[in-house]
Phi, psi and omega in degrees: 000309179298318179296318181294321181295314180296324177296318178295322176294321179300313183293318184295307184295323181293321180291319182296317179294322178293321180296312183299314184296316177296318180292318175301315180295322174299315185291317176300316183291312185285332176295330187292345178267001182269120180240130176257100177275089186238141174295133182216161180289330182201158170262133174256119179255120175289141186291156172208178194295157178240136179244108182052047172084358179245150179298136174293169180300329181290315176294320179303314179297322178291317176301316179301323181288321176298323174299316181301314174309306186300310185285344174261011171081012181278333177223154179257340182225160175238130179244111179258141183239167173117135179264202185263130176284172181303124174083356183269137170271345181252130176285153182306316184290328180293317180294321179296314180306308181303314179297321180292321178299323179288344178262023171072030171272136179288142182299332181288346181263008183238134173238147177218149171237141192240015188251335188290151178231347181224170183302311181301327177286321174310311185287315183299311179293322178296318180295318177297320176295318181296319181297328176298329180261016174066028176268133189242332177238146194221138168266125186262123184243120176202193176285154185303317181286351182263347192289325184300310187284321179296323176293321174300309177306312182298311186292332180295326177271008172098011183282148174263099193233151168242143179284124178220071187289153176303133184281346167231157188215150172285347174271082190263328188258160178300326182294336179264327184287313186302309178298327178295314178300313183297323179293319183292319178300312180300312181289330175294310180297315180302316185292316181294322177296325186271351181307314181299339183265356182273144180284000000 
């Protein structure tokens, strides 16, 4: 009797977990195609890897999208985020800044933070920096599959943000997209579950 009840509970909770995971994956995937073309004070570009002092393909695609927003009048400033990865002398934000300046962005229109290591820190440090410069509205730039969680984190800390995923991505194949999606599903669910316990 006890074993049958235990087995039923396992099946019910397993099915519920699968349903929640599948629904979350669908929401993350579909959200990535949503772009809000709104005028904002600045674009906040979430960091990604640097290769030998230069933006990796992932970071370059994000910066290119932010440059498009800047040059088409959607934002007035660019805020680059990201610290130094293992073995790198150049911070992600520094590499992004240097790349942007080579694309004719004025130095006065760029802000960087060089200490963050994860998405939550990217946003928190960028927000603190932006507030010092009286910037209030933001276009948030990252890869499409990253946007759902990034927007949740940004709004949680009080940012007035618009979703602006990069329109091209280094994650082009299913073999590269599926691991990224699985990671985002895991982190998104983990963050939502942990929110009631956060101060």
